[in-house]
Backbone and ligand atoms as CSV (ligand in chain L), in Angstrom:
chain,resi,resn,atom,element,x,y,z
A,1,MET,N,N,26.293,59.024,23.181
A,1,MET,CA,C,27.326,58.396,22.353
A,1,MET,C,C,26.666,58.077,21.007
A,2,LYS,N,N,27.331,58.557,19.919
A,2,LYS,CA,C,26.753,58.260,18.570
A,2,LYS,C,C,27.416,57.088,17.964
A,3,GLN,N,N,26.711,56.404,17.111
A,3,GLN,CA,C,27.227,55.146,16.482
A,3,GLN,C,C,28.289,55.445,15.465
A,4,ASN,N,N,27.984,56.427,14.639
A,4,ASN,CA,C,28.851,56.746,13.494
A,4,ASN,C,C,29.992,57.608,13.990
A,5,LYS,N,N,30.803,57.108,14.944
A,5,LYS,CA,C,31.778,57.923,15.661
A,5,LYS,C,C,32.829,58.532,14.806
A,6,ARG,N,N,33.225,57.824,13.812
A,6,ARG,CA,C,34.397,58.270,13.008
A,6,ARG,C,C,33.952,59.024,11.723
A,7,ALA,N,N,32.716,59.463,11.728
A,7,ALA,CA,C,32.217,60.275,10.621
A,7,ALA,C,C,32.039,61.759,11.016
A,8,ALA,N,N,32.124,62.661,10.073
A,8,ALA,CA,C,31.932,64.053,10.373
A,8,ALA,C,C,31.186,64.719,9.258
A,9,VAL,N,N,30.464,65.754,9.566
A,9,VAL,CA,C,29.763,66.520,8.522
A,9,VAL,C,C,30.618,67.781,8.254
A,10,PHE,N,N,30.855,68.092,6.945
A,10,PHE,CA,C,31.469,69.238,6.532
A,10,PHE,C,C,30.442,70.133,5.759
A,11,PRO,N,N,29.836,71.059,6.572
A,11,PRO,CA,C,28.773,71.843,5.940
A,11,PRO,C,C,29.269,73.193,5.361
A,12,GLY,N,N,28.582,73.637,4.353
A,12,GLY,CA,C,28.913,74.903,3.803
A,12,GLY,C,C,27.892,75.290,2.717
A,13,SER,N,N,28.148,76.492,2.136
A,13,SER,CA,C,27.260,76.888,0.956
A,13,SER,C,C,27.903,76.295,-0.299
A,14,PHE,N,N,29.213,76.229,-0.331
A,14,PHE,CA,C,29.859,75.598,-1.510
A,14,PHE,C,C,29.367,76.140,-2.847
A,15,ASP,N,N,29.212,77.479,-2.910
A,15,ASP,CA,C,28.615,78.105,-4.105
A,15,ASP,C,C,29.568,78.911,-4.853
A,16,PRO,N,N,30.544,78.341,-5.578
A,16,PRO,CA,C,30.909,76.926,-5.740
A,16,PRO,C,C,31.898,76.408,-4.777
A,17,PHE,N,N,32.095,75.041,-4.765
A,17,PHE,CA,C,33.181,74.364,-4.072
A,17,PHE,C,C,34.517,74.743,-4.665
A,18,THR,N,N,35.456,75.154,-3.837
A,18,THR,CA,C,36.812,75.674,-4.372
A,18,THR,C,C,37.958,74.797,-3.883
A,19,LEU,N,N,39.079,75.181,-4.345
A,19,LEU,CA,C,40.340,74.427,-3.915
A,19,LEU,C,C,40.479,74.570,-2.439
A,20,GLY,N,N,40.084,75.685,-1.909
A,20,GLY,CA,C,40.149,75.913,-0.358
A,20,GLY,C,C,39.296,74.839,0.311
A,21,HIS,N,N,38.085,74.583,-0.134
A,21,HIS,CA,C,37.247,73.564,0.422
A,21,HIS,C,C,37.895,72.167,0.245
A,22,MET,N,N,38.368,71.987,-0.929
A,22,MET,CA,C,38.966,70.711,-1.223
A,22,MET,C,C,40.156,70.363,-0.218
A,23,ASP,N,N,40.871,71.474,0.092
A,23,ASP,CA,C,42.033,71.284,1.003
A,23,ASP,C,C,41.548,70.914,2.402
A,24,VAL,N,N,40.524,71.620,2.834
A,24,VAL,CA,C,39.913,71.279,4.164
A,24,VAL,C,C,39.420,69.829,4.153
A,25,LEU,N,N,38.697,69.474,3.093
A,25,LEU,CA,C,38.142,68.099,3.000
A,25,LEU,C,C,39.327,67.083,3.130
A,26,GLN,N,N,40.393,67.320,2.428
A,26,GLN,CA,C,41.575,66.306,2.394
A,26,GLN,C,C,42.088,66.188,3.776
A,27,SER,N,N,42.251,67.351,4.530
A,27,SER,CA,C,42.670,67.267,5.892
A,27,SER,C,C,41.696,66.559,6.801
A,28,ALA,N,N,40.435,66.793,6.555
A,28,ALA,CA,C,39.394,66.053,7.417
A,28,ALA,C,C,39.429,64.650,7.170
A,29,LEU,N,N,39.783,64.188,5.990
A,29,LEU,CA,C,39.859,62.746,5.737
A,29,LEU,C,C,40.961,62.089,6.519
A,30,LYS,N,N,41.949,62.845,6.985
A,30,LYS,CA,C,42.967,62.289,7.756
A,30,LYS,C,C,42.561,62.018,9.153
A,31,LEU,N,N,41.479,62.722,9.529
A,31,LEU,CA,C,40.975,62.617,10.963
A,31,LEU,C,C,39.776,61.681,10.974
A,32,PHE,N,N,38.967,61.591,9.915
A,32,PHE,CA,C,37.759,60.841,9.998
A,32,PHE,C,C,37.681,59.774,8.885
A,33,ASP,N,N,36.899,58.798,9.146
A,33,ASP,CA,C,36.780,57.658,8.139
A,33,ASP,C,C,35.755,58.057,7.066
A,34,LYS,N,N,34.791,58.835,7.378
A,34,LYS,CA,C,33.742,59.296,6.466
A,34,LYS,C,C,33.408,60.733,6.643
A,35,ILE,N,N,33.274,61.382,5.508
A,35,ILE,CA,C,32.880,62.805,5.575
A,35,ILE,C,C,31.590,62.993,4.704
A,36,TYR,N,N,30.622,63.611,5.344
A,36,TYR,CA,C,29.445,64.040,4.644
A,36,TYR,C,C,29.653,65.489,4.241
A,37,VAL,N,N,29.826,65.772,2.933
A,37,VAL,CA,C,29.967,67.148,2.469
A,37,VAL,C,C,28.513,67.628,2.250
A,38,ALA,N,N,28.121,68.581,3.067
A,38,ALA,CA,C,26.692,68.908,3.101
A,38,ALA,C,C,26.466,70.368,2.670
A,39,VAL,N,N,25.760,70.474,1.492
A,39,VAL,CA,C,25.461,71.699,0.859
A,39,VAL,C,C,24.274,72.309,1.577
A,40,GLY,N,N,24.431,73.394,2.384
A,40,GLY,CA,C,23.391,73.965,3.146
A,40,GLY,C,C,22.728,75.093,2.299
A,41,TYR,N,N,21.456,75.100,2.183
A,41,TYR,CA,C,20.818,76.094,1.403
A,41,TYR,C,C,19.483,76.629,1.993
A,42,ASN,N,N,19.098,77.775,1.645
A,42,ASN,CA,C,17.935,78.424,2.153
A,42,ASN,C,C,16.969,78.667,0.987
A,43,HIS,N,N,15.791,78.156,1.152
A,43,HIS,CA,C,14.789,78.228,0.030
A,43,HIS,C,C,14.533,79.699,-0.430
A,44,LEU,N,N,14.777,80.636,0.518
A,44,LEU,CA,C,14.452,82.027,0.291
A,44,LEU,C,C,15.600,82.712,-0.508
A,45,LYS,N,N,16.789,82.141,-0.428
A,45,LYS,CA,C,17.966,82.829,-1.056
A,45,LYS,C,C,18.327,82.078,-2.305
A,46,ARG,N,N,18.383,82.868,-3.404
A,46,ARG,CA,C,18.756,82.331,-4.635
A,46,ARG,C,C,20.251,82.320,-4.795
A,47,GLY,N,N,20.834,81.155,-4.862
A,47,GLY,CA,C,22.317,81.116,-4.989
A,47,GLY,C,C,22.721,81.346,-6.388
A,48,PHE,N,N,24.090,81.231,-6.536
A,48,PHE,CA,C,24.716,81.347,-7.899
A,48,PHE,C,C,24.355,80.043,-8.634
A,49,LEU,N,N,24.776,78.862,-8.041
A,49,LEU,CA,C,24.399,77.617,-8.562
A,49,LEU,C,C,23.328,77.047,-7.754
A,50,SER,N,N,22.431,76.229,-8.322
A,50,SER,CA,C,21.369,75.568,-7.545
A,50,SER,C,C,22.050,74.528,-6.634
A,51,PRO,N,N,21.303,74.267,-5.498
A,51,PRO,CA,C,21.892,73.248,-4.616
A,51,PRO,C,C,22.220,71.922,-5.327
A,52,GLN,N,N,21.339,71.489,-6.264
A,52,GLN,CA,C,21.585,70.233,-7.042
A,52,GLN,C,C,22.795,70.373,-7.871
A,53,THR,N,N,23.066,71.460,-8.433
A,53,THR,CA,C,24.279,71.735,-9.278
A,53,THR,C,C,25.496,71.657,-8.407
A,54,ARG,N,N,25.417,72.320,-7.272
A,54,ARG,CA,C,26.534,72.359,-6.295
A,54,ARG,C,C,26.915,70.934,-5.892
A,55,VAL,N,N,25.930,70.132,-5.632
A,55,VAL,CA,C,26.124,68.688,-5.172
A,55,VAL,C,C,26.819,67.995,-6.317
A,56,ARG,N,N,26.352,68.177,-7.581
A,56,ARG,CA,C,26.896,67.464,-8.719
A,56,ARG,C,C,28.357,67.854,-8.944
A,57,LEU,N,N,28.641,69.178,-8.811
A,57,LEU,CA,C,30.022,69.675,-8.988
A,57,LEU,C,C,30.902,68.987,-7.936
A,58,ILE,N,N,30.462,69.003,-6.657
A,58,ILE,CA,C,31.257,68.398,-5.674
A,58,ILE,C,C,31.552,66.921,-5.890
A,59,GLN,N,N,30.443,66.256,-6.197
A,59,GLN,CA,C,30.551,64.771,-6.553
A,59,GLN,C,C,31.669,64.551,-7.587
A,60,ASP,N,N,31.646,65.392,-8.625
A,60,ASP,CA,C,32.644,65.211,-9.698
A,60,ASP,C,C,34.039,65.596,-9.184
A,61,ALA,N,N,34.122,66.641,-8.399
A,61,ALA,CA,C,35.378,67.067,-7.844
A,61,ALA,C,C,36.078,66.058,-6.950
A,62,VAL,N,N,35.305,65.401,-6.206
A,62,VAL,CA,C,35.845,64.423,-5.212
A,62,VAL,C,C,35.940,62.997,-5.732
A,63,ARG,N,N,35.520,62.818,-6.988
A,63,ARG,CA,C,35.649,61.472,-7.559
A,63,ARG,C,C,37.058,60.900,-7.440
A,64,PRO,N,N,38.094,61.624,-7.791
A,64,PRO,CA,C,39.394,60.985,-7.685
A,64,PRO,C,C,39.756,60.561,-6.247
A,65,LEU,N,N,39.298,61.302,-5.287
A,65,LEU,CA,C,39.522,60.975,-3.857
A,65,LEU,C,C,38.774,59.601,-3.538
A,66,MET,N,N,37.555,59.536,-4.019
A,66,MET,CA,C,36.759,58.359,-3.773
A,66,MET,C,C,37.333,57.103,-4.506
A,67,ASP,N,N,37.855,57.324,-5.741
A,67,ASP,CA,C,38.578,56.260,-6.460
A,67,ASP,C,C,39.797,55.775,-5.667
A,68,ASN,N,N,40.350,56.697,-4.822
A,68,ASN,CA,C,41.509,56.260,-3.996
A,68,ASN,C,C,41.011,55.745,-2.672
A,69,GLY,N,N,39.737,55.436,-2.458
A,69,GLY,CA,C,39.271,54.841,-1.294
A,69,GLY,C,C,38.605,55.780,-0.227
A,70,ALA,N,N,38.583,57.035,-0.502
A,70,ALA,CA,C,37.984,57.925,0.527
A,70,ALA,C,C,36.475,57.719,0.544
A,71,ASP,N,N,35.944,57.724,1.726
A,71,ASP,CA,C,34.512,57.580,1.932
A,71,ASP,C,C,33.823,58.995,2.088
A,72,ILE,N,N,33.243,59.483,0.997
A,72,ILE,CA,C,32.678,60.797,0.983
A,72,ILE,C,C,31.294,60.705,0.457
A,73,GLU,N,N,30.374,61.401,1.133
A,73,GLU,CA,C,29.008,61.368,0.601
A,73,GLU,C,C,28.531,62.904,0.479
A,74,VAL,N,N,28.087,63.296,-0.669
A,74,VAL,CA,C,27.725,64.674,-0.874
A,74,VAL,C,C,26.170,64.725,-0.875
A,75,LEU,N,N,25.698,65.611,-0.143
A,75,LEU,CA,C,24.220,65.813,0.003
A,75,LEU,C,C,23.869,67.251,0.148
A,76,SER,N,N,22.613,67.593,0.006
A,76,SER,CA,C,22.170,68.932,0.308
A,76,SER,C,C,21.163,68.891,1.557
A,77,TYR,N,N,21.044,69.958,2.227
A,77,TYR,CA,C,20.198,69.929,3.388
A,77,TYR,C,C,19.675,71.383,3.675
A,78,THR,N,N,18.560,71.400,4.314
A,78,THR,CA,C,18.083,72.710,4.859
A,78,THR,C,C,17.910,72.496,6.328
A,79,GLY,N,N,17.787,73.547,7.109
A,79,GLY,CA,C,17.620,73.451,8.481
A,79,GLY,C,C,18.933,73.477,9.240
A,80,LEU,N,N,18.888,72.987,10.487
A,80,LEU,CA,C,20.018,73.180,11.384
A,80,LEU,C,C,21.068,72.015,11.062
A,81,THR,N,N,22.375,72.438,11.211
A,81,THR,CA,C,23.473,71.507,10.951
A,81,THR,C,C,23.450,70.405,12.068
A,82,VAL,N,N,23.150,70.878,13.313
A,82,VAL,CA,C,23.063,69.883,14.371
A,82,VAL,C,C,22.011,68.820,14.117
A,83,SER,N,N,20.919,69.146,13.422
A,83,SER,CA,C,19.910,68.117,13.138
A,83,SER,C,C,20.445,67.145,12.119
A,84,LEU,N,N,21.285,67.736,11.180
A,84,LEU,CA,C,21.832,66.808,10.181
A,84,LEU,C,C,22.847,65.820,10.911
A,85,CYS,N,N,23.579,66.426,11.868
A,85,CYS,CA,C,24.537,65.515,12.647
A,85,CYS,C,C,23.753,64.424,13.320
A,86,ARG,N,N,22.650,64.751,13.928
A,86,ARG,CA,C,21.897,63.737,14.551
A,86,ARG,C,C,21.369,62.693,13.555
A,87,GLU,N,N,20.847,63.141,12.434
A,87,GLU,CA,C,20.449,62.245,11.408
A,87,GLU,C,C,21.542,61.266,10.970
A,88,LYS,N,N,22.747,61.813,10.844
A,88,LYS,CA,C,23.824,61.012,10.349
A,88,LYS,C,C,24.574,60.376,11.510
A,89,GLU,N,N,24.130,60.501,12.639
A,89,GLU,CA,C,24.735,59.835,13.839
A,89,GLU,C,C,26.228,60.224,13.968
A,90,THR,N,N,26.505,61.484,13.814
A,90,THR,CA,C,27.905,61.945,14.089
A,90,THR,C,C,27.923,63.097,15.065
A,91,ASP,N,N,28.985,63.194,15.805
A,91,ASP,CA,C,29.187,64.326,16.843
A,91,ASP,C,C,30.060,65.366,16.306
A,92,PHE,N,N,30.502,65.290,14.971
A,92,PHE,CA,C,31.563,66.249,14.608
A,92,PHE,C,C,31.160,67.035,13.376
A,93,ILE,N,N,31.475,68.393,13.463
A,93,ILE,CA,C,31.292,69.291,12.376
A,93,ILE,C,C,32.629,69.831,11.980
A,94,ILE,N,N,32.940,69.834,10.706
A,94,ILE,CA,C,34.237,70.356,10.232
A,94,ILE,C,C,33.973,71.736,9.665
A,95,ARG,N,N,34.816,72.764,10.012
A,95,ARG,CA,C,34.764,74.048,9.429
A,95,ARG,C,C,36.219,74.475,9.170
A,96,GLY,N,N,36.408,75.221,8.105
A,96,GLY,CA,C,37.713,75.697,7.698
A,96,GLY,C,C,37.888,77.133,8.240
A,97,LEU,N,N,39.151,77.477,8.636
A,97,LEU,CA,C,39.360,78.880,9.132
A,97,LEU,C,C,40.475,79.476,8.292
A,98,ARG,N,N,40.153,80.720,7.743
A,98,ARG,CA,C,41.127,81.467,6.976
A,98,ARG,C,C,41.700,82.623,7.800
A,99,THR,N,N,40.903,83.338,8.436
A,99,THR,CA,C,41.312,84.616,9.051
A,99,THR,C,C,40.726,84.678,10.439
A,100,THR,N,N,41.149,85.677,11.142
A,100,THR,CA,C,40.620,85.871,12.561
A,100,THR,C,C,39.148,86.208,12.408
A,101,THR,N,N,38.776,86.816,11.391
A,101,THR,CA,C,37.308,87.134,11.204
A,101,THR,C,C,36.535,85.805,11.154
A,102,ASP,N,N,37.026,84.885,10.293
A,102,ASP,CA,C,36.413,83.544,10.226
A,102,ASP,C,C,36.314,82.996,11.690
A,103,PHE,N,N,37.445,83.100,12.420
A,103,PHE,CA,C,37.436,82.481,13.716
A,103,PHE,C,C,36.316,83.090,14.629
A,104,GLU,N,N,36.194,84.418,14.549
A,104,GLU,CA,C,35.155,85.055,15.378
A,104,GLU,C,C,33.796,84.628,15.021
A,105,LEU,N,N,33.468,84.531,13.750
A,105,LEU,CA,C,32.184,84.129,13.294
A,105,LEU,C,C,31.909,82.654,13.659
A,106,GLU,N,N,32.929,81.894,13.331
A,106,GLU,CA,C,32.827,80.436,13.471
A,106,GLU,C,C,32.695,79.964,14.924
A,107,SER,N,N,33.385,80.622,15.881
A,107,SER,CA,C,33.339,80.289,17.240
A,107,SER,C,C,31.924,80.523,17.845
A,108,VAL,N,N,31.330,81.594,17.379
A,108,VAL,CA,C,29.929,81.846,17.820
A,108,VAL,C,C,29.025,80.720,17.421
A,109,ILE,N,N,29.182,80.402,16.069
A,109,ILE,CA,C,28.279,79.372,15.528
A,109,ILE,C,C,28.528,78.014,16.294
A,110,ALA,N,N,29.819,77.681,16.570
A,110,ALA,CA,C,30.180,76.446,17.216
A,110,ALA,C,C,29.491,76.419,18.596
A,111,GLN,N,N,29.677,77.569,19.293
A,111,GLN,CA,C,29.067,77.651,20.568
A,111,GLN,C,C,27.556,77.418,20.648
A,112,ALA,N,N,26.964,78.094,19.671
A,112,ALA,CA,C,25.432,78.000,19.597
A,112,ALA,C,C,25.087,76.535,19.339
A,113,ASN,N,N,25.864,75.815,18.408
A,113,ASN,CA,C,25.528,74.498,18.022
A,113,ASN,C,C,25.743,73.621,19.325
A,114,ARG,N,N,26.819,73.884,20.029
A,114,ARG,CA,C,27.062,73.029,21.224
A,114,ARG,C,C,26.017,73.272,22.256
A,115,GLU,N,N,25.474,74.465,22.344
A,115,GLU,CA,C,24.433,74.820,23.299
A,115,GLU,C,C,23.175,74.001,22.940
A,116,MET,N,N,22.912,73.949,21.609
A,116,MET,CA,C,21.735,73.225,21.174
A,116,MET,C,C,21.840,71.722,21.331
A,117,GLN,N,N,23.060,71.266,21.069
A,117,GLN,CA,C,23.363,69.765,21.096
A,117,GLN,C,C,24.747,69.635,21.708
A,118,PRO,N,N,24.770,69.449,23.030
A,118,PRO,CA,C,26.083,69.408,23.777
A,118,PRO,C,C,27.095,68.443,23.241
A,119,GLU,N,N,26.679,67.345,22.654
A,119,GLU,CA,C,27.684,66.295,22.210
A,119,GLU,C,C,28.348,66.706,20.913
A,120,THR,N,N,27.814,67.726,20.248
A,120,THR,CA,C,28.325,68.115,18.965
A,120,THR,C,C,29.589,69.013,19.079
A,121,VAL,N,N,30.687,68.565,18.548
A,121,VAL,CA,C,31.963,69.286,18.659
A,121,VAL,C,C,32.337,69.761,17.260
A,122,THR,N,N,32.689,71.083,17.149
A,122,THR,CA,C,33.219,71.590,15.880
A,122,THR,C,C,34.714,71.497,15.809
A,123,VAL,N,N,35.207,70.913,14.704
A,123,VAL,CA,C,36.692,70.737,14.503
A,123,VAL,C,C,37.045,71.780,13.505
A,124,PHE,N,N,37.958,72.732,13.828
A,124,PHE,CA,C,38.430,73.727,12.906
A,124,PHE,C,C,39.698,73.279,12.229
A,125,ILE,N,N,39.730,73.468,10.951
A,125,ILE,CA,C,40.963,73.118,10.165
A,125,ILE,C,C,41.441,74.417,9.568
A,126,PRO,N,N,42.708,74.782,9.835
A,126,PRO,CA,C,43.174,76.003,9.232
A,126,PRO,C,C,43.432,75.854,7.805
A,127,ALA,N,N,43.185,76.996,7.079
A,127,ALA,CA,C,43.451,77.016,5.615
A,127,ALA,C,C,44.941,76.890,5.386
A,128,SER,N,N,45.224,76.199,4.326
A,128,SER,CA,C,46.659,76.163,3.826
A,128,SER,C,C,47.034,77.596,3.370
A,129,HIS,N,N,48.256,77.964,3.553
A,129,HIS,CA,C,48.719,79.289,3.105
A,129,HIS,C,C,48.412,79.490,1.553
A,130,ALA,N,N,48.597,78.424,0.802
A,130,ALA,CA,C,48.385,78.559,-0.649
A,130,ALA,C,C,46.987,78.853,-1.017
A,131,TYR,N,N,45.973,78.518,-0.225
A,131,TYR,CA,C,44.638,78.590,-0.527
A,131,TYR,C,C,43.825,79.559,0.306
A,132,SER,N,N,44.530,80.152,1.199
A,132,SER,CA,C,43.750,80.953,2.273
A,132,SER,C,C,42.990,82.170,1.735
A,133,PHE,N,N,43.431,82.619,0.518
A,133,PHE,CA,C,42.782,83.824,0.026
A,133,PHE,C,C,41.587,83.465,-0.898
A,134,ILE,N,N,41.322,82.154,-1.118
A,134,ILE,CA,C,40.260,81.687,-2.020
A,134,ILE,C,C,38.945,81.711,-1.264
A,135,SER,N,N,37.946,82.294,-1.892
A,135,SER,CA,C,36.564,82.172,-1.369
A,135,SER,C,C,35.626,82.015,-2.464
A,136,SER,N,N,34.473,81.466,-2.173
A,136,SER,CA,C,33.442,81.294,-3.249
A,136,SER,C,C,33.012,82.597,-3.754
A,137,THR,N,N,33.042,83.672,-2.918
A,137,THR,CA,C,32.621,84.994,-3.371
A,137,THR,C,C,33.513,85.491,-4.465
A,138,VAL,N,N,34.909,85.358,-4.218
A,138,VAL,CA,C,35.839,85.788,-5.230
A,138,VAL,C,C,35.632,85.026,-6.531
A,139,VAL,N,N,35.472,83.712,-6.436
A,139,VAL,CA,C,35.267,82.845,-7.567
A,139,VAL,C,C,34.035,83.225,-8.375
A,140,ARG,N,N,32.937,83.565,-7.617
A,140,ARG,CA,C,31.750,84.002,-8.389
A,140,ARG,C,C,31.983,85.302,-9.115
A,141,ASP,N,N,32.681,86.243,-8.428
A,141,ASP,CA,C,32.935,87.576,-8.969
A,141,ASP,C,C,33.727,87.392,-10.256
A,142,VAL,N,N,34.750,86.506,-10.215
A,142,VAL,CA,C,35.661,86.354,-11.298
A,142,VAL,C,C,34.818,85.776,-12.513
A,143,ILE,N,N,33.950,84.745,-12.241
A,143,ILE,CA,C,33.154,84.154,-13.287
A,143,ILE,C,C,32.177,85.129,-13.885
A,144,ILE,N,N,31.496,85.818,-13.028
A,144,ILE,CA,C,30.435,86.739,-13.462
A,144,ILE,C,C,31.029,87.852,-14.358
A,145,ASN,N,N,32.312,88.239,-14.075
A,145,ASN,CA,C,32.953,89.279,-14.832
A,145,ASN,C,C,33.802,88.718,-15.955
A,146,GLY,N,N,33.625,87.449,-16.346
A,146,GLY,CA,C,34.174,86.887,-17.483
A,146,GLY,C,C,35.637,86.431,-17.332
A,147,GLY,N,N,36.113,86.380,-16.064
A,147,GLY,CA,C,37.514,86.005,-15.891
A,147,GLY,C,C,37.668,84.426,-15.778
A,148,ASP,N,N,38.886,84.045,-15.640
A,148,ASP,CA,C,39.206,82.576,-15.556
A,148,ASP,C,C,39.356,82.222,-14.107
A,149,ALA,N,N,38.412,81.452,-13.644
A,149,ALA,CA,C,38.408,81.046,-12.146
A,149,ALA,C,C,39.100,79.697,-11.964
A,150,SER,N,N,39.617,79.038,-13.004
A,150,SER,CA,C,40.155,77.709,-12.952
A,150,SER,C,C,41.215,77.617,-11.887
A,151,PRO,N,N,42.117,78.654,-11.646
A,151,PRO,CA,C,43.155,78.462,-10.665
A,151,PRO,C,C,42.630,78.306,-9.257
A,152,PHE,N,N,41.364,78.633,-9.044
A,152,PHE,CA,C,40.740,78.490,-7.712
A,152,PHE,C,C,39.872,77.307,-7.456
A,153,LEU,N,N,39.727,76.552,-8.585
A,153,LEU,CA,C,38.726,75.419,-8.524
A,153,LEU,C,C,39.441,74.080,-8.718
A,154,PRO,N,N,38.799,72.965,-8.245
A,154,PRO,CA,C,39.473,71.648,-8.422
A,154,PRO,C,C,39.783,71.430,-9.883
A,155,SER,N,N,41.010,70.950,-10.170
A,155,SER,CA,C,41.496,70.927,-11.581
A,155,SER,C,C,40.725,70.033,-12.502
A,156,ASN,N,N,39.995,68.999,-11.919
A,156,ASN,CA,C,39.289,68.054,-12.759
A,156,ASN,C,C,37.891,68.494,-13.123
A,157,ILE,N,N,37.521,69.684,-12.748
A,157,ILE,CA,C,36.149,70.165,-13.091
A,157,ILE,C,C,36.305,71.363,-14.005
A,158,ASP,N,N,35.334,71.513,-14.951
A,158,ASP,CA,C,35.250,72.662,-15.755
A,158,ASP,C,C,33.973,73.449,-15.408
A,159,ILE,N,N,34.126,74.614,-14.808
A,159,ILE,CA,C,33.005,75.311,-14.258
A,159,ILE,C,C,31.920,75.549,-15.332
A,160,LYS,N,N,32.349,75.639,-16.637
A,160,LYS,CA,C,31.358,75.866,-17.658
A,160,LYS,C,C,30.324,74.770,-17.780
A,161,ASP,N,N,30.701,73.568,-17.330
A,161,ASP,CA,C,29.783,72.463,-17.328
A,161,ASP,C,C,28.644,72.639,-16.348
A,162,TYR,N,N,28.810,73.554,-15.401
A,162,TYR,CA,C,27.854,73.725,-14.345
A,162,TYR,C,C,27.069,75.041,-14.435
A,163,ILE,N,N,27.623,75.954,-15.255
A,163,ILE,CA,C,26.912,77.302,-15.268
A,163,ILE,C,C,26.550,77.561,-16.714
A,164,GLN,N,N,26.423,76.613,-17.594
A,164,GLN,CA,C,26.136,76.784,-18.960
A,164,GLN,C,C,24.895,77.729,-19.173
A,165,SER,N,N,23.934,77.570,-18.313
A,165,SER,CA,C,22.707,78.297,-18.504
A,165,SER,C,C,22.864,79.748,-18.137
A,166,LYS,N,N,24.052,80.106,-17.515
A,166,LYS,CA,C,24.183,81.459,-16.995
A,166,LYS,C,C,25.117,82.299,-17.809
A,167,ILE,N,N,25.810,81.673,-18.814
A,167,ILE,CA,C,26.626,82.539,-19.696
A,167,ILE,C,C,26.290,82.520,-21.121
L,1,LIG,P1,P,29.355,79.137,4.578
L,1,LIG,O1,O,28.452,80.025,3.787
L,1,LIG,O2,O,28.683,78.122,5.441
L,1,LIG,O3,O,30.490,79.853,5.314
L,1,LIG,P2,P,31.331,78.354,2.558
L,1,LIG,O4,O,31.066,77.542,1.387
L,1,LIG,O5,O,31.736,79.780,2.268
L,1,LIG,O6,O,30.056,78.227,3.482
L,1,LIG,O7,O,32.528,77.747,3.433
L,1,LIG,C1,C,32.398,76.452,4.000
L,1,LIG,C2,C,33.577,76.241,4.975
L,1,LIG,O8,O,34.810,76.209,4.277
L,1,LIG,C3,C,33.669,77.352,6.011
L,1,LIG,O9,O,34.106,76.829,7.233
L,1,LIG,C4,C,34.761,78.268,5.482
L,1,LIG,O10,O,35.431,78.978,6.465
L,1,LIG,C5,C,35.643,77.209,4.845
L,1,LIG,N1,N,36.439,77.761,3.709
L,1,LIG,C6,C,36.024,78.458,2.660
L,1,LIG,N2,N,37.084,78.772,1.900
L,1,LIG,C7,C,38.189,78.297,2.493
L,1,LIG,C8,C,39.638,78.279,2.212
L,1,LIG,N3,N,40.069,78.901,1.144
L,1,LIG,N4,N,40.430,77.627,3.023
L,1,LIG,C9,C,39.948,77.075,4.133
L,1,LIG,N5,N,38.618,76.973,4.506
L,1,LIG,C10,C,37.799,77.592,3.703
């Protein structure tokens, strides 16, 4: 039994955080009192945005939710998500599902996590119809090719503030 029972970890690459992620986060806040949005990264893989920039973008994107009382902590981590759950004393991992392909990949990861740490439960939140086509990959492609990615991103952030050094 974990102490921080009403908290959950929402892990992802969030490279960058999109409206789809925001939608999952808002649904998760209906289920949990506190959400740790956890930017997972691998030292060996160079991302589009650095982990620190991804954290800063998410902090800015969720500020209006926090101003309305939501308890959200944004952090970066390496290593196993179940280890982060143990560190944060929560039994819950949030993941979003867009397609059956997501489900197949995610259910294997959820089972592996449960095998490693039996008390850890993955809670799947289905994508809203309006956002189900949005992915960080598409957003990156649009930005790299000079398009306007703002329809896919939280409205209160300007992606140029985070990728200045790249354009
Ligand atoms: P990862 O590399 O760990 O899959 P992502 O940043 O791509 O990280 O996604 C984090 C989580 O958000 C995943 O569970 C993913 O399925 C979910 N997700 C991504 N885009 C959407 C979306 N448009 N709607 C709902 N869930 C989404």
